Biopython code that builds the backbone (N, CA, C, O; Angstrom):
import numpy as np
from Bio.PDB.StructureBuilder import StructureBuilder

atoms = [
    (1, "MET", "N", (90.901, 101.466, 105.916)),
    (1, "MET", "CA", (91.069, 102.834, 105.480)),
    (1, "MET", "C", (89.936, 103.679, 106.039)),
    (1, "MET", "O", (88.770, 103.286, 105.985)),
    (2, "THR", "N", (90.278, 104.818, 106.564)),
    (2, "THR", "CA", (89.256, 105.711, 107.081)),
    (2, "THR", "C", (88.943, 106.784, 106.059)),
    (2, "THR", "O", (89.653, 106.928, 105.063)),
    (3, "ASN", "N", (87.884, 107.535, 106.302)),
    (3, "ASN", "CA", (87.497, 108.583, 105.377)),
    (3, "ASN", "C", (88.514, 109.704, 105.302)),
    (3, "ASN", "O", (88.464, 110.494, 104.359)),
    (4, "THR", "N", (89.442, 109.813, 106.257)),
    (4, "THR", "CA", (90.432, 110.878, 106.248)),
    (4, "THR", "C", (91.697, 110.488, 105.503)),
    (4, "THR", "O", (92.556, 111.341, 105.280)),
    (5, "ASP", "N", (91.843, 109.226, 105.110)),
    (5, "ASP", "CA", (93.018, 108.803, 104.358)),
    (5, "ASP", "C", (92.987, 109.425, 102.969)),
    (5, "ASP", "O", (91.938, 109.467, 102.327)),
    (6, "PRO", "N", (94.148, 109.914, 102.498)),
    (6, "PRO", "CA", (94.169, 110.504, 101.161)),
    (6, "PRO", "C", (93.980, 109.435, 100.086)),
    (6, "PRO", "O", (94.404, 108.291, 100.249)),
    (7, "ILE", "N", (93.346, 109.821, 99.002)),
    (7, "ILE", "CA", (93.139, 108.918, 97.878)),
    (7, "ILE", "C", (93.756, 109.567, 96.649)),
    (7, "ILE", "O", (93.426, 110.700, 96.298)),
    (8, "ASP", "N", (94.652, 108.838, 96.000)),
    (8, "ASP", "CA", (95.283, 109.315, 94.780)),
    (8, "ASP", "C", (94.533, 108.778, 93.572)),
    (8, "ASP", "O", (94.072, 107.636, 93.579)),
    (9, "ASP", "N", (94.413, 109.593, 92.542)),
    (9, "ASP", "CA", (93.828, 109.135, 91.280)),
    (9, "ASP", "C", (94.932, 108.578, 90.404)),
    (9, "ASP", "O", (95.985, 109.197, 90.248)),
    (10, "VAL", "N", (94.688, 107.399, 89.828)),
    (10, "VAL", "CA", (95.625, 106.793, 88.887)),
    (10, "VAL", "C", (94.893, 106.664, 87.559)),
    (10, "VAL", "O", (93.883, 105.969, 87.454)),
    (11, "HIS", "N", (95.414, 107.338, 86.559)),
    (11, "HIS", "CA", (94.770, 107.374, 85.249)),
    (11, "HIS", "C", (95.189, 106.154, 84.424)),
    (11, "HIS", "O", (96.376, 105.876, 84.249)),
    (12, "ILE", "N", (94.184, 105.438, 83.927)),
    (12, "ILE", "CA", (94.448, 104.271, 83.084)),
    (12, "ILE", "C", (94.057, 104.613, 81.656)),
    (12, "ILE", "O", (93.342, 105.589, 81.430)),
    (13, "GLY", "N", (94.511, 103.831, 80.695)),
    (13, "GLY", "CA", (94.276, 104.134, 79.287)),
    (13, "GLY", "C", (92.873, 103.823, 78.797)),
    (13, "GLY", "O", (92.462, 104.345, 77.761)),
    (14, "GLY", "N", (92.126, 102.988, 79.509)),
    (14, "GLY", "CA", (90.792, 102.606, 79.059)),
    (14, "GLY", "C", (89.786, 102.756, 80.176)),
    (14, "GLY", "O", (89.933, 103.599, 81.061)),
    (15, "GLU", "N", (88.761, 101.926, 80.122)),
    (15, "GLU", "CA", (87.712, 102.009, 81.140)),
    (15, "GLU", "C", (87.768, 100.880, 82.155)),
    (15, "GLU", "O", (87.163, 100.988, 83.221)),
    (16, "VAL", "N", (88.485, 99.790, 81.849)),
    (16, "VAL", "CA", (88.616, 98.676, 82.791)),
    (16, "VAL", "C", (90.067, 98.226, 82.851)),
    (16, "VAL", "O", (90.823, 98.381, 81.891)),
    (17, "ILE", "N", (90.443, 97.664, 83.998)),
    (17, "ILE", "CA", (91.778, 97.097, 84.193)),
    (17, "ILE", "C", (91.648, 96.033, 85.271)),
    (17, "ILE", "O", (90.819, 96.162, 86.172)),
    (18, "ARG", "N", (92.445, 95.001, 85.190)),
    (18, "ARG", "CA", (92.408, 93.948, 86.203)),
    (18, "ARG", "C", (93.147, 94.412, 87.465)),
    (18, "ARG", "O", (94.090, 95.200, 87.399)),
    (19, "LEU", "N", (92.693, 93.902, 88.610)),
    (19, "LEU", "CA", (93.228, 94.313, 89.901)),
    (19, "LEU", "C", (94.741, 94.143, 89.972)),
    (19, "LEU", "O", (95.446, 95.070, 90.373)),
    (20, "GLY", "N", (95.246, 92.982, 89.592)),
    (20, "GLY", "CA", (96.692, 92.736, 89.652)),
    (20, "GLY", "C", (97.471, 93.710, 88.786)),
    (20, "GLY", "O", (98.504, 94.227, 89.210)),
    (21, "GLN", "N", (96.991, 93.966, 87.586)),
    (21, "GLN", "CA", (97.653, 94.912, 86.684)),
    (21, "GLN", "C", (97.630, 96.315, 87.276)),
    (21, "GLN", "O", (98.626, 97.038, 87.226)),
    (22, "PHE", "N", (96.485, 96.692, 87.837)),
    (22, "PHE", "CA", (96.340, 98.035, 88.390)),
    (22, "PHE", "C", (97.286, 98.261, 89.555)),
    (22, "PHE", "O", (97.861, 99.342, 89.684)),
    (23, "MET", "N", (97.456, 97.256, 90.406)),
    (23, "MET", "CA", (98.336, 97.430, 91.559)),
    (23, "MET", "C", (99.766, 97.704, 91.127)),
    (23, "MET", "O", (100.446, 98.533, 91.731)),
    (24, "LYS", "N", (100.233, 97.016, 90.087)),
    (24, "LYS", "CA", (101.576, 97.284, 89.566)),
    (24, "LYS", "C", (101.614, 98.649, 88.888)),
    (24, "LYS", "O", (102.543, 99.425, 89.114)),
    (25, "PHE", "N", (100.620, 98.951, 88.065)),
    (25, "PHE", "CA", (100.555, 100.205, 87.330)),
    (25, "PHE", "C", (100.527, 101.409, 88.282)),
    (25, "PHE", "O", (101.141, 102.440, 88.007)),
    (26, "ALA", "N", (99.810, 101.267, 89.397)),
    (26, "ALA", "CA", (99.683, 102.343, 90.378)),
    (26, "ALA", "C", (100.911, 102.457, 91.277)),
    (26, "ALA", "O", (101.032, 103.419, 92.037)),
    (27, "GLY", "N", (101.817, 101.493, 91.200)),
    (27, "GLY", "CA", (103.019, 101.525, 92.013)),
    (27, "GLY", "C", (102.821, 101.044, 93.440)),
    (27, "GLY", "O", (103.648, 101.312, 94.312)),
    (28, "LEU", "N", (101.715, 100.328, 93.682)),
    (28, "LEU", "CA", (101.486, 99.793, 95.025)),
    (28, "LEU", "C", (102.464, 98.673, 95.340)),
    (28, "LEU", "O", (102.904, 98.529, 96.480)),
    (29, "LEU", "N", (102.804, 97.885, 94.334)),
    (29, "LEU", "CA", (103.810, 96.826, 94.447)),
    (29, "LEU", "C", (104.551, 96.745, 93.117)),
    (29, "LEU", "O", (104.035, 97.167, 92.083)),
    (30, "ASP", "N", (105.773, 96.195, 93.153)),
    (30, "ASP", "CA", (106.597, 96.182, 91.945)),
    (30, "ASP", "C", (106.490, 94.905, 91.115)),
    (30, "ASP", "O", (106.587, 94.957, 89.889)),
    (31, "SER", "N", (106.291, 93.770, 91.762)),
    (31, "SER", "CA", (106.317, 92.517, 91.004)),
    (31, "SER", "C", (104.959, 91.811, 91.036)),
    (31, "SER", "O", (104.171, 91.960, 91.970)),
    (32, "GLY", "N", (104.726, 91.049, 89.991)),
    (32, "GLY", "CA", (103.496, 90.271, 89.911)),
    (32, "GLY", "C", (103.379, 89.262, 91.035)),
    (32, "GLY", "O", (102.281, 88.999, 91.523)),
    (33, "GLY", "N", (104.502, 88.694, 91.450)),
    (33, "GLY", "CA", (104.494, 87.736, 92.550)),
    (33, "GLY", "C", (104.072, 88.377, 93.862)),
    (33, "GLY", "O", (103.313, 87.793, 94.635)),
    (34, "ASP", "N", (104.572, 89.584, 94.106)),
    (34, "ASP", "CA", (104.188, 90.304, 95.323)),
    (34, "ASP", "C", (102.710, 90.672, 95.298)),
    (34, "ASP", "O", (102.020, 90.592, 96.315)),
    (35, "VAL", "N", (102.233, 91.078, 94.119)),
    (35, "VAL", "CA", (100.818, 91.430, 93.964)),
    (35, "VAL", "C", (99.946, 90.219, 94.254)),
    (35, "VAL", "O", (98.977, 90.310, 95.007)),
    (36, "LYS", "N", (100.291, 89.091, 93.657)),
    (36, "LYS", "CA", (99.512, 87.862, 93.851)),
    (36, "LYS", "C", (99.452, 87.486, 95.322)),
    (36, "LYS", "O", (98.385, 87.161, 95.843)),
    (37, "GLU", "N", (100.595, 87.530, 95.990)),
    (37, "GLU", "CA", (100.649, 87.173, 97.407)),
    (37, "GLU", "C", (99.796, 88.113, 98.263)),
    (37, "GLU", "O", (99.062, 87.659, 99.140)),
    (38, "ALA", "N", (99.892, 89.414, 98.010)),
    (38, "ALA", "CA", (99.126, 90.389, 98.796)),
    (38, "ALA", "C", (97.628, 90.185, 98.613)),
    (38, "ALA", "O", (96.864, 90.280, 99.574)),
    (39, "ILE", "N", (97.205, 89.904, 97.376)),
    (39, "ILE", "CA", (95.777, 89.714, 97.098)),
    (39, "ILE", "C", (95.276, 88.423, 97.733)),
    (39, "ILE", "O", (94.252, 88.418, 98.415)),
    (40, "VAL", "N", (95.998, 87.330, 97.507)),
    (40, "VAL", "CA", (95.578, 86.027, 98.039)),
    (40, "VAL", "C", (95.548, 86.030, 99.564)),
    (40, "VAL", "O", (94.694, 85.385, 100.172)),
    (41, "ASP", "N", (96.479, 86.756, 100.182)),
    (41, "ASP", "CA", (96.545, 86.817, 101.645)),
    (41, "ASP", "C", (95.504, 87.767, 102.246)),
    (41, "ASP", "O", (95.406, 87.878, 103.468)),
    (42, "GLY", "N", (94.729, 88.448, 101.404)),
    (42, "GLY", "CA", (93.654, 89.298, 101.896)),
    (42, "GLY", "C", (94.077, 90.676, 102.363)),
    (42, "GLY", "O", (93.403, 91.281, 103.197)),
    (43, "HIS", "N", (95.193, 91.183, 101.833)),
    (43, "HIS", "CA", (95.687, 92.502, 102.238)),
    (43, "HIS", "C", (95.205, 93.626, 101.331)),
    (43, "HIS", "O", (95.570, 94.783, 101.536)),
    (44, "VAL", "N", (94.390, 93.300, 100.333)),
    (44, "VAL", "CA", (93.929, 94.292, 99.358)),
    (44, "VAL", "C", (92.412, 94.408, 99.437)),
    (44, "VAL", "O", (91.697, 93.406, 99.469)),
    (45, "ALA", "N", (91.936, 95.646, 99.468)),
    (45, "ALA", "CA", (90.491, 95.887, 99.480)),
    (45, "ALA", "C", (90.106, 96.708, 98.249)),
    (45, "ALA", "O", (90.845, 97.588, 97.806)),
    (46, "VAL", "N", (88.937, 96.394, 97.718)),
    (46, "VAL", "CA", (88.366, 97.166, 96.610)),
    (46, "VAL", "C", (87.054, 97.745, 97.112)),
    (46, "VAL", "O", (86.157, 97.010, 97.526)),
    (47, "ASN", "N", (86.950, 99.057, 97.073)),
    (47, "ASN", "CA", (85.764, 99.760, 97.564)),
    (47, "ASN", "C", (85.417, 99.357, 99.001)),
    (47, "ASN", "O", (84.247, 99.216, 99.357)),
    (48, "GLY", "N", (86.463, 99.176, 99.816)),
    (48, "GLY", "CA", (86.269, 98.892, 101.231)),
    (48, "GLY", "C", (86.077, 97.436, 101.598)),
    (48, "GLY", "O", (85.934, 97.119, 102.779)),
    (49, "GLU", "N", (86.068, 96.533, 100.616)),
    (49, "GLU", "CA", (85.884, 95.105, 100.896)),
    (49, "GLU", "C", (87.069, 94.309, 100.369)),
    (49, "GLU", "O", (87.513, 94.516, 99.240)),
    (50, "VAL", "N", (87.586, 93.385, 101.202)),
    (50, "VAL", "CA", (88.697, 92.540, 100.786)),
    (50, "VAL", "C", (88.283, 91.739, 99.558)),
    (50, "VAL", "O", (87.195, 91.165, 99.506)),
    (51, "ASP", "N", (89.174, 91.714, 98.572)),
    (51, "ASP", "CA", (88.922, 90.936, 97.358)),
    (51, "ASP", "C", (90.165, 90.115, 97.054)),
    (51, "ASP", "O", (91.259, 90.664, 96.930)),
    (52, "ARG", "N", (90.004, 88.812, 96.936)),
    (52, "ARG", "CA", (91.129, 87.905, 96.718)),
    (52, "ARG", "C", (91.245, 87.445, 95.262)),
    (52, "ARG", "O", (91.892, 86.439, 94.970)),
    (53, "ARG", "N", (90.607, 88.199, 94.346)),
    (53, "ARG", "CA", (90.652, 87.835, 92.928)),
    (53, "ARG", "C", (91.582, 88.784, 92.170)),
    (53, "ARG", "O", (91.241, 89.939, 91.918)),
    (54, "ARG", "N", (92.745, 88.279, 91.818)),
    (54, "ARG", "CA", (93.724, 89.088, 91.103)),
    (54, "ARG", "C", (93.186, 89.547, 89.750)),
    (54, "ARG", "O", (93.550, 90.619, 89.267)),
    (55, "GLY", "N", (92.326, 88.744, 89.141)),
    (55, "GLY", "CA", (91.775, 89.054, 87.832)),
    (55, "GLY", "C", (90.504, 89.881, 87.857)),
    (55, "GLY", "O", (89.895, 90.107, 86.812)),
    (56, "ARG", "N", (90.092, 90.338, 89.033)),
    (56, "ARG", "CA", (88.876, 91.150, 89.122)),
    (56, "ARG", "C", (89.009, 92.376, 88.221)),
    (56, "ARG", "O", (90.028, 93.065, 88.234)),
    (57, "GLN", "N", (87.971, 92.631, 87.448)),
    (57, "GLN", "CA", (87.999, 93.803, 86.589)),
    (57, "GLN", "C", (87.534, 95.021, 87.367)),
    (57, "GLN", "O", (86.427, 95.050, 87.906)),
    (58, "LEU", "N", (88.395, 96.020, 87.415)),
    (58, "LEU", "CA", (88.069, 97.274, 88.083)),
    (58, "LEU", "C", (87.435, 98.223, 87.079)),
    (58, "LEU", "O", (87.768, 98.207, 85.894)),
    (59, "GLN", "N", (86.536, 99.033, 87.560)),
    (59, "GLN", "CA", (85.856, 100.032, 86.739)),
    (59, "GLN", "C", (86.331, 101.420, 87.170)),
    (59, "GLN", "O", (86.894, 101.582, 88.253)),
    (60, "LEU", "N", (86.104, 102.402, 86.331)),
    (60, "LEU", "CA", (86.427, 103.777, 86.688)),
    (60, "LEU", "C", (85.713, 104.136, 87.993)),
    (60, "LEU", "O", (84.526, 103.851, 88.153)),
    (61, "GLY", "N", (86.424, 104.749, 88.906)),
    (61, "GLY", "CA", (85.855, 105.144, 90.189)),
    (61, "GLY", "C", (86.112, 104.161, 91.312)),
    (61, "GLY", "O", (85.961, 104.525, 92.478)),
    (62, "ASP", "N", (86.501, 102.916, 91.006)),
    (62, "ASP", "CA", (86.810, 101.948, 92.057)),
    (62, "ASP", "C", (88.025, 102.423, 92.846)),
    (62, "ASP", "O", (88.933, 103.044, 92.293)),
    (63, "ILE", "N", (88.032, 102.125, 94.137)),
    (63, "ILE", "CA", (89.145, 102.504, 95.004)),
    (63, "ILE", "C", (89.801, 101.241, 95.539)),
    (63, "ILE", "O", (89.147, 100.396, 96.152)),
    (64, "VAL", "N", (91.101, 101.127, 95.299)),
    (64, "VAL", "CA", (91.890, 99.992, 95.758)),
    (64, "VAL", "C", (92.716, 100.462, 96.949)),
    (64, "VAL", "O", (93.407, 101.477, 96.871)),
    (65, "SER", "N", (92.642, 99.717, 98.055)),
    (65, "SER", "CA", (93.370, 100.064, 99.275)),
    (65, "SER", "C", (94.385, 98.980, 99.593)),
    (65, "SER", "O", (94.089, 97.787, 99.522)),
    (66, "PHE", "N", (95.599, 99.421, 99.950)),
    (66, "PHE", "CA", (96.665, 98.498, 100.330)),
    (66, "PHE", "C", (97.624, 99.236, 101.253)),
    (66, "PHE", "O", (98.137, 100.299, 100.904)),
    (67, "GLU", "N", (97.863, 98.671, 102.426)),
    (67, "GLU", "CA", (98.792, 99.216, 103.414)),
    (67, "GLU", "C", (98.543, 100.699, 103.698)),
    (67, "GLU", "O", (99.477, 101.501, 103.714)),
    (68, "GLY", "N", (97.292, 101.049, 103.920)),
    (68, "GLY", "CA", (96.953, 102.414, 104.299)),
    (68, "GLY", "C", (96.909, 103.419, 103.167)),
    (68, "GLY", "O", (96.682, 104.606, 103.400)),
    (69, "ARG", "N", (97.120, 102.964, 101.958)),
    (69, "ARG", "CA", (97.084, 103.860, 100.801)),
    (69, "ARG", "C", (95.880, 103.519, 99.941)),
    (69, "ARG", "O", (95.611, 102.344, 99.692)),
    (70, "GLY", "N", (95.159, 104.520, 99.487)),
    (70, "GLY", "CA", (94.026, 104.312, 98.616)),
    (70, "GLY", "C", (94.270, 104.952, 97.255)),
    (70, "GLY", "O", (94.717, 106.096, 97.167)),
    (71, "VAL", "N", (93.974, 104.208, 96.202)),
    (71, "VAL", "CA", (94.111, 104.738, 94.843)),
    (71, "VAL", "C", (92.832, 104.504, 94.077)),
    (71, "VAL", "O", (92.252, 103.419, 94.135)),
    (72, "ARG", "N", (92.389, 105.526, 93.354)),
    (72, "ARG", "CA", (91.140, 105.446, 92.598)),
    (72, "ARG", "C", (91.453, 105.268, 91.120)),
    (72, "ARG", "O", (92.333, 105.933, 90.573)),
    (73, "VAL", "N", (90.719, 104.359, 90.480)),
    (73, "VAL", "CA", (90.844, 104.147, 89.038)),
    (73, "VAL", "C", (90.159, 105.314, 88.347)),
    (73, "VAL", "O", (88.973, 105.563, 88.566)),
    (74, "SER", "N", (90.907, 106.032, 87.508)),
    (74, "SER", "CA", (90.288, 107.147, 86.790)),
    (74, "SER", "C", (90.770, 107.158, 85.340)),
    (74, "SER", "O", (91.765, 106.525, 84.986)),
    (75, "SER", "N", (90.035, 107.895, 84.520)),
    (75, "SER", "CA", (90.378, 107.928, 83.082)),
    (75, "SER", "C", (91.320, 109.069, 82.770)),
    (75, "SER", "O", (91.713, 109.248, 81.617)),
]
sb = StructureBuilder()
sb.init_structure("model")
sb.init_model(0)
sb.init_chain("A")
sb.init_seg("    ")
for serial, (resi, resn, name, xyz) in enumerate(atoms, 1):
    if name == "N":
        sb.init_residue(resn, " ", resi, " ")
    sb.init_atom(name, np.array(xyz, "f"), 0.0, 1.0, " ", f" {name:<3s}", serial, name[0])
structure = sb.get_structure()
């Protein structure tokens, strides 16, 4: 992702959410199986770095990137 790529804010109900849950909630992927595969295969980045942990806890302000789309965790 480059600095010119648009970033959408996705509002969550609390202050933390797991990466796999967030990807479904943000509409990046529809099924848990697809989310797991994308993360394990290294197609998902958090704050610019590939992260293969589906259970990673995201904090407010974290940016998740997948297939050229960036979404920021916000309250």
